[in-house]
C-alpha positions as CSV (number, residue, x, y, z in Angstrom):
1,M,39.6,4.8,29.4
2,L,38.1,3.2,26.3
3,I,34.6,4.1,25.4
4,T,32.8,2.1,22.7
5,L,29.9,3.6,21.0
6,T,27.4,1.2,19.5
7,P,24.9,2.7,17.2
8,A,21.3,1.9,18.0
9,V,20.0,-0.7,15.7
10,T,16.5,0.4,14.8
11,P,14.9,-0.4,11.5
12,A,14.5,3.0,9.8
13,L,11.5,1.9,7.9
14,A,9.8,-0.5,10.3
15,I,6.1,-0.8,9.7
16,S,3.3,-1.8,12.0
17,P,1.6,-5.2,11.8
18,D,-1.4,-3.6,10.2
19,E,0.8,-1.9,7.6
20,Q,2.6,-5.2,7.0
21,R,-0.7,-7.1,6.4
22,G,-1.7,-4.3,4.0
23,K,1.6,-4.6,2.2
24,T,1.2,-8.4,1.9
25,F,-2.4,-7.9,0.5
26,A,-1.0,-5.5,-2.0
27,L,1.8,-7.8,-3.0
28,T,-0.6,-10.7,-3.4
29,N,-3.4,-9.0,-5.2
30,C,-2.2,-5.8,-6.7
31,A,1.6,-5.9,-7.6
32,R,1.0,-7.8,-10.8
33,C,-0.3,-4.5,-12.3
34,H,0.5,-1.7,-9.8
35,A,3.8,-0.5,-8.3
36,I,3.2,-0.9,-4.6
37,D,6.4,0.7,-3.4
38,R,8.0,4.2,-3.4
39,V,10.1,3.9,-6.6
40,S,9.1,1.1,-9.1
41,P,7.1,1.8,-12.2
42,S,3.8,-0.1,-12.5
43,P,4.1,-3.3,-14.5
44,L,0.9,-2.3,-16.3
45,P,1.4,1.3,-17.5
46,I,-2.2,2.3,-17.1
47,A,-2.3,1.1,-13.5
48,P,-1.3,4.0,-11.2
49,P,1.5,3.5,-8.7
50,F,0.1,3.2,-5.2
51,R,2.5,5.9,-4.0
52,E,0.5,8.4,-6.2
53,L,-3.0,7.4,-5.0
54,H,-3.0,10.1,-2.3
55,K,-2.6,12.7,-5.0
56,R,-5.8,11.6,-6.6
57,Y,-7.9,10.7,-3.6
58,P,-7.8,11.2,0.1
59,I,-6.7,7.7,1.2
60,E,-9.5,7.4,3.8
61,S,-12.1,8.0,1.1
62,L,-11.1,4.7,-0.6
63,A,-12.6,2.7,2.3
64,E,-16.1,2.8,0.9
65,S,-14.9,1.8,-2.6
66,L,-12.9,-1.1,-1.2
67,A,-15.9,-2.4,0.8
68,E,-18.3,-2.1,-2.1
69,G,-16.0,-3.2,-4.8
70,I,-13.6,-1.0,-6.8
71,Q,-14.6,-0.6,-10.4
72,T,-12.3,1.1,-12.8
73,G,-12.2,2.3,-16.3
74,H,-9.6,-0.3,-17.5
75,P,-10.8,-3.8,-18.3
76,T,-7.9,-5.7,-16.7
77,M,-8.7,-4.6,-13.1
78,P,-10.6,-7.3,-11.2
79,E,-13.3,-6.1,-8.8
80,F,-12.2,-6.4,-5.2
81,R,-14.4,-6.4,-2.1
82,L,-12.5,-6.3,1.1
83,D,-13.6,-7.0,4.6
84,P,-13.2,-4.2,7.2
85,D,-9.9,-5.6,8.6
86,Q,-8.4,-5.8,5.1
87,I,-9.5,-2.3,4.3
88,H,-7.9,-1.0,7.5
89,D,-4.7,-2.8,6.8
90,L,-4.5,-1.8,3.1
91,L,-5.2,1.9,3.9
92,A,-2.6,1.8,6.7
93,Y,-0.1,0.6,4.2
94,L,-1.1,3.1,1.5
95,K,-0.6,5.9,4.1
96,T,3.1,4.8,4.5
97,L,3.6,5.7,0.8
98,E,2.4,9.3,1.0
């Protein structure tokens, strides 16, 4: 009797559609300055890596700032105002980095 075992092929780091849209937003709008993954350094040293944001702020608390426009202390950061769906998606992605 020959038994063949086939490992289940499941993406270990599969993300939801919401998280994927948030990641795409981050790649398009943020990755020029911020590290948006789990390991890379930020291209702009004064821009915190997204994986560390939860250490500074509860991720959910960023929703209001994203809706009203994030304003920072460094002059190179543009002001972003996101719509509710974009906020939901970006926060969902940021939570994957905690």
